[in-house]
KEKE-3310 file (N, C-alpha, C; in steps of 0.2 Angstrom, whole numbers, plus 5000, padded with zeros to 4 digits):
npx = (4882:4896:4905:4914:4925:4931:4934:4944:4954:4958:4961:4972:4986:4986:4981:4987:5000:4995:4993:5007:5010:5002:5008:5022:5015:5011:5024:5031:5021:5012:4997:4982:4969:4971:4978:4965:4956:4961:4966:4956:4948:4955:4955:4942:4940:4949:4943:4930:4933:4927:4915:4916:4923:4913:4902:4908:4911:4899:4893:4896:4900:4914:4929:4943:4959:4976:4986:4981:4973:4983:4989:4979:4977:4988:4989:4983:4994:5003:4999:4997:5010:5015:5009:5008:5021:5030:5032:5043:5052:5054:5053:5043:5040:5050:5048:5036:5037:5047:5039:5028:5035:5038:5030:5021:5028:5029:5014:5012:5022:5022:5018:5030:5040:5036:5038:5051:5057:5050:5058:5064:5052:5047:5057:5056:5043:5046:5055:5051:5038:5021:5020:5033:5038:5030:5034:5046:5042:5037:5048:5060:5061:5058:5070:5080:5079:5079:5094:5100:5094:5099:5111:5117:5113:5111:5102:5092:5084:5074:5063:5055:5055:5065:5078:5087:5102:5099:5084:5074:5072:5083:5087:5087:5090:5084:5088:5092:5083:5073:5080:5081:5068:5065:5074:5066:5053:5054:5059:5048:5037:5046:5043:5031:5023:5012:5011:5001:4991)
npy = (4996:5002:4995:4981:4974:4987:4992:4985:4985:5000:4997:4990:4992:4992:4977:4970:4972:4967:4954:4951:4953:4942:4930:4931:4928:4915:4909:4910:4907:4899:4898:4895:4900:4910:4920:4921:4925:4937:4942:4943:4952:4963:4967:4969:4982:4989:4987:4995:5007:5020:5021:5018:5029:5038:5034:5036:5050:5055:5051:5053:5066:5073:5081:5074:5075:5077:5069:5061:5051:5047:5038:5029:5022:5015:5010:4994:4986:4989:4986:4971:4969:4972:4963:4951:4947:4951:4942:4933:4943:4952:4968:4977:4988:4998:4998:5001:5015:5020:5019:5027:5040:5043:5043:5054:5065:5066:5069:5081:5090:5087:5096:5104:5095:5088:5100:5102:5090:5089:5089:5077:5068:5072:5064:5052:5047:5048:5039:5027:5016:5011:4998:4993:5001:4998:4984:4988:4994:4985:4974:4979:4986:4977:4970:4981:4983:4969:4966:4977:4974:4960:4961:4955:4947:4936:4925:4928:4921:4914:4919:4916:4902:4895:4886:4892:4895:4903:4903:4910:4927:4939:4944:4958:4969:4981:4995:4992:4987:4997:5007:5001:4998:5012:5016:5008:5012:5026:5024:5018:5028:5038:5032:5030:5041:5054:5068:5083:5091)
npz = (5244:5237:5221:5223:5217:5214:5223:5231:5219:5223:5236:5235:5238:5254:5256:5250:5259:5270:5267:5267:5281:5285:5280:5284:5299:5298:5294:5307:5317:5314:5314:5307:5310:5319:5308:5298:5307:5311:5301:5292:5298:5299:5285:5282:5288:5281:5269:5270:5277:5270:5274:5289:5293:5291:5299:5311:5311:5308:5320:5332:5330:5328:5326:5319:5324:5312:5318:5326:5316:5309:5319:5321:5308:5309:5321:5320:5313:5323:5336:5333:5333:5344:5353:5347:5342:5353:5362:5357:5353:5362:5361:5360:5364:5359:5346:5344:5347:5339:5329:5331:5334:5321:5312:5320:5318:5303:5302:5310:5303:5289:5278:5278:5275:5264:5253:5256:5249:5238:5225:5226:5226:5212:5204:5211:5206:5192:5189:5195:5193:5200:5203:5205:5216:5228:5227:5231:5244:5253:5251:5255:5268:5277:5274:5277:5292:5298:5294:5302:5314:5315:5312:5301:5287:5285:5291:5283:5276:5283:5283:5272:5273:5275:5282:5296:5307:5319:5326:5335:5339:5342:5359:5372:5363:5362:5357:5343:5338:5338:5329:5319:5317:5313:5302:5293:5294:5289:5275:5272:5271:5263:5251:5249:5252:5246:5241:5246:5232)
capx = (4891:4900:4907:4918:4931:4934:4937:4949:4959:4958:4966:4977:4993:4986:4979:4996:5004:4992:4994:5014:5010:5000:5013:5025:5014:5011:5030:5032:5017:5009:4989:4977:4962:4971:4976:4959:4950:4963:4967:4949:4945:4959:4954:4936:4941:4951:4937:4924:4936:4924:4910:4917:4924:4906:4898:4912:4912:4891:4889:4900:4902:4921:4935:4950:4968:4978:4989:4976:4970:4988:4991:4975:4980:4993:4986:4983:5001:5008:4995:4998:5018:5016:5006:5011:5030:5035:5035:5049:5058:5054:5055:5038:5040:5057:5046:5031:5041:5050:5034:5022:5036:5039:5022:5019:5032:5025:5008:5014:5027:5019:5018:5036:5045:5035:5042:5060:5058:5046:5061:5064:5046:5046:5061:5055:5038:5046:5058:5048:5032:5019:5021:5041:5038:5026:5038:5051:5040:5036:5056:5066:5059:5062:5081:5086:5076:5082:5101:5100:5093:5104:5119:5117:5107:5114:5096:5086:5078:5070:5056:5052:5052:5072:5082:5091:5103:5095:5076:5073:5072:5088:5084:5091:5092:5082:5092:5093:5074:5072:5085:5080:5062:5065:5073:5062:5049:5057:5061:5040:5035:5048:5042:5024:5021:5010:5009:4994:4993)
capy = (4996:5002:4989:4978:4976:4995:4994:4981:4991:5006:4997:4983:4991:4989:4972:4966:4971:4962:4946:4949:4949:4935:4925:4931:4925:4909:4908:4910:4903:4892:4898:4898:4901:4917:4924:4921:4930:4944:4946:4945:4959:4971:4968:4971:4988:4993:4988:4999:5012:5025:5021:5018:5035:5043:5031:5039:5056:5057:5047:5056:5072:5075:5082:5070:5078:5071:5064:5053:5047:5043:5032:5025:5018:5011:5004:4988:4983:4990:4981:4964:4967:4971:4957:4943:4947:4952:4937:4932:4949:4958:4974:4978:4994:5002:4998:5006:5021:5021:5017:5033:5045:5045:5046:5059:5070:5068:5072:5089:5093:5085:5101:5107:5089:5089:5106:5100:5086:5092:5087:5070:5066:5071:5061:5046:5046:5048:5031:5020:5014:5010:4989:4992:5006:4993:4978:4988:4995:4976:4970:4984:4986:4970:4969:4983:4981:4964:4968:4981:4971:4954:4963:4949:4946:4927:4921:4932:4915:4912:4925:4913:4896:4893:4886:4897:4894:4907:4904:4915:4933:4942:4949:4962:4972:4987:4999:4990:4986:5005:5009:4996:5001:5019:5016:5004:5014:5033:5023:5017:5036:5042:5027:5030:5046:5057:5078:5086:5096)
capz = (5246:5230:5217:5227:5214:5213:5231:5230:5218:5228:5243:5234:5244:5262:5257:5250:5265:5276:5264:5271:5288:5286:5278:5291:5303:5296:5295:5313:5323:5310:5317:5302:5313:5320:5302:5295:5312:5314:5294:5290:5302:5296:5277:5283:5290:5275:5264:5273:5279:5272:5278:5295:5294:5290:5305:5318:5310:5311:5326:5338:5327:5331:5322:5323:5321:5308:5322:5328:5311:5305:5323:5321:5303:5310:5326:5318:5315:5331:5340:5330:5332:5351:5356:5344:5342:5360:5365:5354:5353:5369:5360:5358:5366:5356:5339:5344:5349:5333:5322:5333:5332:5314:5310:5323:5315:5297:5302:5310:5298:5283:5273:5277:5273:5256:5251:5257:5247:5233:5221:5227:5223:5206:5204:5212:5204:5185:5189:5199:5193:5205:5205:5206:5221:5231:5227:5234:5250:5254:5253:5256:5274:5281:5274:5282:5299:5297:5294:5308:5321:5317:5311:5297:5282:5284:5292:5282:5269:5288:5282:5267:5277:5274:5289:5301:5315:5325:5325:5340:5338:5347:5364:5373:5359:5361:5352:5337:5337:5338:5323:5312:5313:5312:5297:5287:5293:5285:5270:5268:5271:5258:5245:5247:5254:5240:5245:5242:5225)
cpx = (4892:4904:4913:4924:4933:4938:4945:4956:4961:4963:4969:4983:4991:4984:4985:4999:5000:4992:5002:5013:5007:5003:5019:5023:5012:5017:5033:5029:5012:5000:4987:4971:4966:4973:4968:4954:4953:4963:4960:4946:4947:4956:4948:4937:4944:4947:4931:4927:4931:4919:4912:4920:4917:4903:4902:4911:4903:4888:4891:4902:4906:4924:4941:4956:4970:4982:4986:4974:4976:4989:4986:4974:4986:4993:4987:4990:5006:5004:4996:5006:5018:5014:5008:5018:5032:5035:5042:5054:5059:5056:5048:5037:5043:5053:5040:5033:5042:5044:5030:5026:5038:5034:5020:5023:5030:5019:5007:5017:5025:5023:5027:5041:5044:5038:5048:5061:5054:5050:5062:5058:5046:5051:5059:5048:5039:5050:5057:5041:5029:5021:5028:5041:5034:5031:5043:5050:5040:5043:5059:5067:5062:5070:5083:5084:5080:5091:5103:5101:5098:5111:5122:5113:5107:5105:5091:5079:5075:5061:5052:5052:5059:5073:5085:5094:5101:5088:5073:5075:5078:5084:5089:5094:5087:5083:5092:5086:5072:5075:5084:5072:5061:5068:5069:5056:5049:5057:5053:5037:5039:5047:5035:5020:5019:5008:5004:4996:4988)
cpy = (4996:4994:4986:4977:4983:4995:4991:4984:4996:5003:4991:4984:4988:4982:4967:4966:4967:4955:4946:4949:4944:4930:4924:4928:4917:4906:4907:4907:4897:4891:4901:4902:4909:4923:4926:4926:4936:4947:4948:4952:4965:4972:4970:4979:4992:4992:4994:5004:5019:5026:5021:5026:5040:5040:5035:5047:5059:5056:5051:5064:5078:5075:5078:5075:5074:5066:5059:5049:5045:5037:5029:5020:5012:5006:4998:4983:4984:4986:4974:4963:4965:4964:4950:4943:4948:4946:4932:4936:4953:4965:4977:4987:5000:5002:5002:5014:5023:5023:5025:5039:5047:5048:5052:5066:5072:5072:5078:5093:5091:5091:5104:5102:5088:5095:5104:5095:5084:5089:5080:5067:5065:5066:5053:5042:5046:5042:5026:5019:5013:5003:4990:4996:5002:4988:4981:4991:4988:4975:4973:4983:4981:4969:4973:4983:4975:4962:4974:4979:4963:4957:4959:4949:4936:4924:4925:4926:4911:4916:4920:4905:4892:4891:4891:4894:4897:4907:4908:4922:4936:4946:4952:4968:4978:4992:4998:4989:4992:5007:5007:4999:5007:5019:5015:5008:5022:5029:5021:5023:5038:5038:5029:5037:5052:5065:5079:5091:5104)
cpz = (5238:5227:5221:5225:5213:5219:5231:5224:5219:5235:5240:5238:5250:5261:5255:5255:5270:5273:5268:5274:5289:5285:5284:5296:5304:5298:5303:5318:5319:5314:5312:5305:5315:5314:5299:5300:5311:5305:5292:5292:5299:5290:5277:5283:5286:5270:5263:5277:5278:5274:5288:5299:5294:5295:5311:5318:5312:5317:5333:5338:5330:5325:5324:5319:5318:5313:5323:5323:5309:5311:5323:5314:5304:5317:5325:5317:5320:5336:5340:5334:5341:5355:5353:5342:5347:5363:5363:5353:5360:5367:5357:5357:5361:5347:5337:5344:5344:5329:5324:5332:5325:5310:5313:5320:5307:5297:5305:5306:5292:5276:5272:5274:5267:5252:5250:5251:5239:5226:5218:5224:5217:5203:5204:5208:5195:5185:5191:5198:5199:5209:5208:5215:5226:5232:5234:5244:5255:5256:5257:5266:5280:5280:5279:5291:5300:5300:5300:5313:5321:5314:5305:5292:5282:5286:5289:5278:5277:5285:5275:5269:5276:5281:5291:5306:5319:5324:5332:5338:5344:5354:5368:5369:5357:5356:5345:5335:5333:5330:5317:5311:5311:5304:5291:5290:5290:5278:5268:5268:5265:5251:5244:5249:5246:5243:5242:5236:5227)
residu = (MET:PRO:ASN:LEU:LEU:SER:ARG:LEU:LYS:ARG:SER:TRP:PHE:PRO:LEU:LEU:PHE:LEU:ALA:LEU:PHE:ALA:TRP:LEU:ASP:TRP:ILE:MET:HIS:ARG:SER:LEU:TYR:PHE:ILE:LEU:GLN:ALA:GLY:GLY:THR:VAL:ALA:ALA:ILE:VAL:LEU:LEU:ARG:PRO:GLU:ILE:GLY:GLN:LEU:VAL:ARG:GLY:ARG:PHE:ASN:VAL:ARG:VAL:HIS:PRO:VAL:VAL:THR:THR:LEU:LEU:TRP:ALA:ALA:PRO:ALA:LEU:ILE:TYR:PHE:TYR:PHE:ARG:GLY:GLN:GLY:THR:SER:SER:ALA:GLY:ILE:PRO:VAL:ILE:ILE:ALA:VAL:CYS:GLY:THR:LEU:ILE:VAL:THR:ALA:LEU:PHE:GLY:GLU:ARG:ILE:ASP:ALA:ALA:LEU:ALA:GLY:TYR:TYR:ARG:VAL:ARG:ASP:ARG:ILE:LEU:PRO:PRO:PRO:VAL:ALA:ALA:ILE:LEU:VAL:LEU:VAL:VAL:PRO:ILE:VAL:ILE:SER:PHE:ALA:VAL:ILE:HIS:GLY:SER:LEU:SER:ASP:LEU:PRO:ALA:PHE:VAL:GLY:GLY:SER:THR:GLU:SER:PRO:LEU:SER:PRO:GLU:GLY:LEU:GLY:PHE:ARG:PHE:PHE:ALA:GLY:THR:LEU:LEU:ALA:THR:VAL:PHE:THR:ILE:LEU:MET:THR:ARG:ARG:PRO:ALA:GLN)
# end
């Protein structure tokens, strides 16, 4: 197995994102066992993805469509939200539709999108160093989705363990969950996408 440190450096962003998920899960559910079990599994998949991809291609001798690949990488987060967050928000399906729809459009029309946004990519990369972009990707989508879903940022401190007068997620707001997730996903793609050279 190649040097673990080099893999950690190469995979720092997905692992940082995973750490954020673990923190939010701890705030909502306080289950260290779940975090270690599920988080450890996903971390292993992230670190071993070259071997996993090679094994799948060699074992089954199949070419995987880019849409399928994109959805497979998003699957852990979607599965997590559906089964872990569904009980508190009842919005699993709108969230999955918003994320999958955005990813499918990006996978199918990515080259056209990249051509249209070439100027934006140049400006983004010039004014935003990678660490700043990473922080924005971790923070801004949460703020966007929270503001759209709740209609306010007053309960946002709950994400860092603060008190809130609305401890339960809103019920019956499927469209708000869809819109908030869609905006957050589009922002994330615009901040992280690197067009092929």
